[in-house]
C-alpha positions as CSV (number, residue, x, y, z in Angstrom):
1,N,0.3,-0.4,0.5
2,G,2.5,2.4,-0.7
3,Y,5.4,3.9,1.8
4,D,5.2,4.7,5.1
5,L,7.6,7.4,5.6
6,R,9.1,7.2,9.2
7,P,11.3,10.6,10.2
8,L,13.4,10.7,12.9
9,G,16.0,12.6,13.4
10,A,18.3,14.8,16.2
11,S,17.2,18.5,14.8
12,D,14.2,20.7,16.9
13,I,12.3,23.3,16.4
14,P,13.3,26.7,17.4
15,D,11.7,27.6,21.3
16,D,10.3,30.6,19.7
17,Q,8.6,28.9,17.3
18,K,7.1,25.6,20.0
19,T,3.6,25.3,21.0
20,E,1.4,23.2,22.4
21,T,1.2,21.3,19.2
22,N,4.2,22.1,17.6
23,Q,6.5,19.9,19.5
24,V,9.5,17.4,17.6
25,K,10.3,14.2,20.3
26,T,14.0,14.3,19.2
27,L,16.5,11.3,19.7
28,I,18.7,13.7,21.7
29,N,18.0,16.6,23.7
30,R,20.8,18.6,22.4
31,R,22.0,21.4,19.7
32,F,23.7,20.3,16.6
33,T,26.7,22.4,15.8
34,G,28.0,20.7,12.4
35,L,30.6,21.9,12.4
36,D,32.8,19.3,14.4
37,G,33.8,16.2,12.3
38,D,33.2,14.0,15.9
39,E,29.7,15.2,16.1
40,I,28.9,15.1,12.9
41,S,30.1,11.4,12.8
42,E,27.9,11.0,16.1
43,I,24.8,12.7,14.1
44,V,24.9,10.1,11.8
45,M,25.0,7.1,14.4
46,L,22.7,8.2,16.0
47,S,20.0,8.2,12.8
48,H,21.3,5.2,11.8
49,D,20.8,3.9,15.4
50,A,17.0,5.0,15.6
51,T,16.7,3.5,12.2
52,L,17.7,-0.3,12.9
53,K,15.4,-0.2,16.5
54,D,12.5,1.6,14.5
55,I,13.0,-1.1,11.8
56,I,13.5,-4.3,14.7
57,K,10.0,-2.6,16.4
58,K,8.1,-2.8,13.6
59,R,9.4,-6.1,11.7
60,E,8.3,-8.0,16.0
61,N,4.3,-7.2,14.4
62,D,4.5,-6.9,10.7
63,P,8.4,-9.1,9.3
64,S,7.5,-7.6,6.1
65,V,8.5,-4.7,7.0
66,L,12.1,-3.8,5.3
67,P,13.4,-0.5,5.2
68,T,13.8,1.5,1.4
69,T,16.5,3.4,2.7
70,I,18.2,5.4,5.4
71,T,20.3,7.9,5.9
72,T,23.4,8.4,4.4
73,I,24.7,12.0,4.6
74,P,24.9,14.3,7.8
75,Q,20.9,15.9,8.0
76,L,22.5,19.2,8.4
77,R,20.3,22.2,8.2
78,M,21.9,25.1,9.4
79,T,25.9,25.5,10.5
80,R,27.4,28.5,10.1
81,K,25.6,32.3,9.4
82,I,27.3,35.6,9.1
83,V,26.5,38.4,11.2
84,G,26.7,41.0,8.3
85,E,26.4,45.3,8.3
86,Y,22.2,44.1,8.3
87,T,20.2,41.0,9.8
88,L,17.0,40.6,7.7
89,H,14.2,40.0,10.6
90,D,11.0,38.1,9.6
91,T,8.9,41.2,10.5
92,E,10.3,42.6,7.8
93,Q,8.0,41.9,5.2
94,H,7.5,44.4,2.5
95,K,10.2,46.7,3.6
96,Y,11.6,48.9,1.1
97,F,15.9,48.7,1.5
98,E,17.7,51.0,-0.6
99,D,20.2,48.5,-1.3
100,S,18.0,45.5,-2.4
101,I,19.4,42.8,-4.3
102,G,16.3,41.1,-5.1
103,M,13.5,39.8,-3.4
104,V,12.5,36.3,-1.4
105,C,9.5,35.2,-0.5
106,N,8.3,33.3,2.8
107,W,8.2,29.7,1.3
108,W,5.7,28.4,4.4
109,I,3.2,31.3,3.9
110,R,1.4,32.8,0.8
111,G,1.7,36.4,0.6
112,P,4.8,38.2,2.3
113,I,7.8,39.0,0.3
114,Y,11.0,40.3,1.7
115,E,13.4,42.5,0.3
116,V,16.8,41.4,0.6
117,P,19.7,43.9,1.5
118,F,22.9,44.0,0.1
119,R,24.3,44.3,3.1
120,S,23.4,41.1,4.4
121,L,25.3,39.1,2.3
122,Y,28.5,40.6,3.7
123,S,30.1,41.9,6.6
124,K,32.9,44.5,6.9
125,E,35.2,42.1,9.4
126,V,36.5,40.4,6.1
127,K,35.6,42.6,2.9
128,N,36.3,40.2,0.2
129,L,33.8,37.2,1.6
130,I,30.1,37.4,0.7
131,T,27.8,34.9,1.6
132,A,24.0,33.5,-0.6
133,G,21.5,31.7,1.1
134,R,21.3,29.5,4.8
135,S,24.8,31.4,5.4
136,V,23.6,35.0,4.8
137,S,23.0,37.2,8.0
138,V,19.8,36.6,9.1
139,Q,17.7,35.4,12.6
140,Q,16.9,32.6,13.5
141,N,12.9,32.6,12.1
142,M,13.8,34.6,8.4
143,W,16.7,32.1,8.2
144,E,13.8,29.4,7.7
145,V,12.6,31.4,4.7
146,M,16.4,31.9,3.4
147,R,17.9,28.8,3.9
148,V,15.9,27.1,0.3
149,I,17.0,27.1,-2.8
150,P,14.8,29.8,-4.4
151,C,16.6,31.9,-1.7
152,C,19.5,31.0,-2.4
153,A,19.6,31.3,-6.2
154,V,19.0,35.4,-5.3
155,T,21.7,35.6,-3.3
156,G,23.8,33.2,-5.1
157,Q,23.2,35.1,-8.4
158,A,23.6,39.3,-6.1
159,A,26.7,37.6,-4.3
160,G,28.6,36.1,-7.6
161,T,27.9,39.3,-9.5
162,A,29.1,41.2,-6.8
163,A,32.2,39.4,-7.0
164,A,32.5,39.8,-10.9
165,L,32.4,43.5,-9.4
166,T,34.7,43.6,-6.9
167,D,37.4,42.0,-3.9
168,D,36.1,44.4,-1.2
169,F,32.3,44.1,-0.8
170,T,32.5,47.2,1.8
171,T,33.4,49.7,-0.7
172,L,31.4,48.0,-4.0
173,D,28.6,50.7,-5.2
174,V,25.6,48.6,-4.9
175,S,24.3,50.9,-7.4
176,L,26.3,49.3,-9.8
177,L,25.4,46.3,-8.6
178,Q,21.8,46.6,-8.8
179,E,22.0,47.7,-12.3
180,K,23.7,45.0,-13.4
181,L,20.9,42.8,-12.1
182,S,18.7,44.7,-13.3
183,D,20.0,44.3,-16.4
184,A,19.9,40.1,-16.1
185,G,16.1,40.8,-15.1
186,V,16.1,40.5,-11.2
187,V,13.5,42.7,-10.0
188,L,15.0,44.5,-7.0
189,H,11.9,45.7,-5.5
190,E,8.7,44.8,-4.8
191,K,6.9,48.9,-5.7
192,D,8.1,47.5,-9.4
193,I,5.8,44.5,-9.5
194,L,2.6,46.2,-7.6
């Protein structure tokens, strides 16, 4: 009768998003950073152990139960992100940014649009480092929006274009970057689509 998906994991819901009905039972009561090789090995081993135990338990009642796949790579979503010149928040829906490099939407909810300021892609601390996707400077709830592929494409195109223009993002003329992005078909501001 098809497949019975059994997600088992060690990830959790951020504290400010937990509700009575929005709880996740995790394999271990701890957050993983995804930055240490031993820790990454541990999360994979926890996943495989949980999968094996779940299969054994299910097979007690139904010997025909077989796994179709198990996790082969670490299931890490959030690791590092920069603290940029601007940190974008999920409460900044429909906000105009003079230095916008494009727009993203909240894929969970219909309607919210966010302009992404160029300042959230770099930090003055390292003048030749630029980020895209889940690594840009956003607060935690906004990270859930920014981590998906369309947002990675928007910020990636801007980061790549900026890198072709300079190796010091702190001094880049943002209007030149915006001109190049607009020429490539990027809509920079929400007001331009209304």
